[in-house]
C-alpha positions in Angstrom: 10.9 -2.8 7.9 8.3 -0.4 6.4 6.1 -1.0 3.5 3.4 1.4 2.2 0.7 0.8 -0.4 -0.8 3.9 -2.1 -4.0 3.1 -3.9 -6.5 5.1 -5.9 -9.7 4.0 -7.7 -9.6 3.6 -11.5 -13.0 2.0 -11.8 -16.4 3.5 -11.0 -16.8 2.1 -7.5 -18.2 4.1 -4.6 -15.4 5.3 -2.4 -17.3 4.3 0.8 -17.4 0.7 -0.4 -13.7 0.7 -1.1 -12.9 2.3 2.2 -15.0 -0.2 4.1 -13.2 -3.1 2.3 -9.8 -1.5 3.0 -10.7 -1.1 6.7 -11.7 -4.8 6.9 -8.4 -5.7 5.0 -6.4 -3.7 7.5 -8.2 -5.5 10.4 -7.3 -8.8 8.8 -3.6 -7.7 8.4 -3.5 -6.7 12.1 -4.9 -10.1 13.1 -2.2 -11.8 10.9 0.6 -9.6 12.2 -0.4 -8.5 15.7 3.0 -7.1 16.6 3.1 -4.9 13.4 1.9 -1.3 13.1 -0.7 -1.0 10.4 -2.2 2.4 9.4 -5.0 3.3 6.9 -5.1 6.9 5.8 -7.5 8.6 3.4 -5.8 10.9 0.9 -7.8 13.8 -0.3 -7.3 17.0 -2.3 -8.9 20.4 -1.6 -11.0 21.7 -4.4 -13.2 24.8 -4.7 -16.3 22.6 -4.1 -14.8 20.9 -1.0 -12.4 18.0 -0.4 -12.3 15.1 -2.9 -11.0 11.7 -1.9 -8.2 10.7 -4.3 -7.1 7.4 -2.7 -5.7 5.7 0.4 -2.4 4.9 2.0 -1.8 1.8 4.0 1.4 1.7 6.0 2.8 -1.6 7.4 5.7 -1.7 9.8 7.0 -4.8 11.5 8.9 -4.9 14.8 12.7 -4.6 14.9 13.2 -4.7 11.2 10.8 -7.6 10.6 8.5 -7.6 7.6 4.8 -7.3 8.5 3.5 -9.5 5.6 5.1 -12.3 3.7 5.4 -12.0 -0.1 2.4 -14.2 -0.6 0.2 -12.1 1.7 1.4 -8.9 0.1 0.7 -10.3 -3.4 -2.8 -11.4 -2.3 -3.6 -7.9 -0.9 -2.3 -6.2 -4.1 -4.3 -8.7 -6.3 -7.5 -8.1 -4.3 -7.1 -4.3 -4.6 -6.8 -4.6 -8.4 -9.9 -6.9 -8.6 -11.9 -4.2 -6.6 -10.9 -1.5 -9.1 -8.0 0.1 -7.1 -4.6 0.8 -8.6 -2.0 0.0 -5.9 1.5 1.3 -5.8 3.9 -0.5 -3.5 6.5 1.6 -1.7 9.1 -0.4 0.2 12.6 0.0 1.7 15.4 -2.0 0.2 15.5 -5.6 1.3 11.9 -5.7 2.6 10.7 -8.2 0.1 12.0 -10.5 -2.6 9.2 -9.3 -5.0 11.7 -6.9 -6.6 15.3 -7.7 -5.8 16.7 -4.7 -7.7 15.1 -2.1 -5.4 17.2 0.9 -4.2 16.5 2.8 -1.0 12.9 3.3 -1.9 11.3 1.4 -4.8 7.9 1.9 -6.2 5.8 -0.7 -8.0 2.5 -0.1 -9.8 -0.1 -2.7 -10.5 1.9 -3.9 -13.5 4.9 -4.5 -11.2 7.1 -2.1 -13.2 9.3 0.2 -11.2 8.1 3.7 -12.0 10.8 5.5 -10.0 13.2 5.3 -7.1 14.7 7.6 -4.6 18.2 7.3 -3.1 19.3 8.4 0.2 20.7 11.9 -0.3 23.0 11.5 2.8 
């Protein structure tokens, strides 16, 4: 199953420091779930003065429908992100986690654990 965490800074912290921490966290996740695919991507926006970093996306995908992280591990990652001044949004397929049992095809959670939207399979 696939889980993605989109996060962007909401506190005045250097993006290099946040990215270094995220890279270490991704390495820790890879060590905890060696069979999972874990990706860290920088999200940026083109502006007239150049590109500006607007956040990061972490993708987690377990093998053969397995979950890469347990609910406790996922909660710890989200908590640490908030403590560092990031605002994480969790995107997960239905049935991935018991964190939000009412999810539809794609549920989104913000740092306050409120669902801010959902998308249903059009087909």
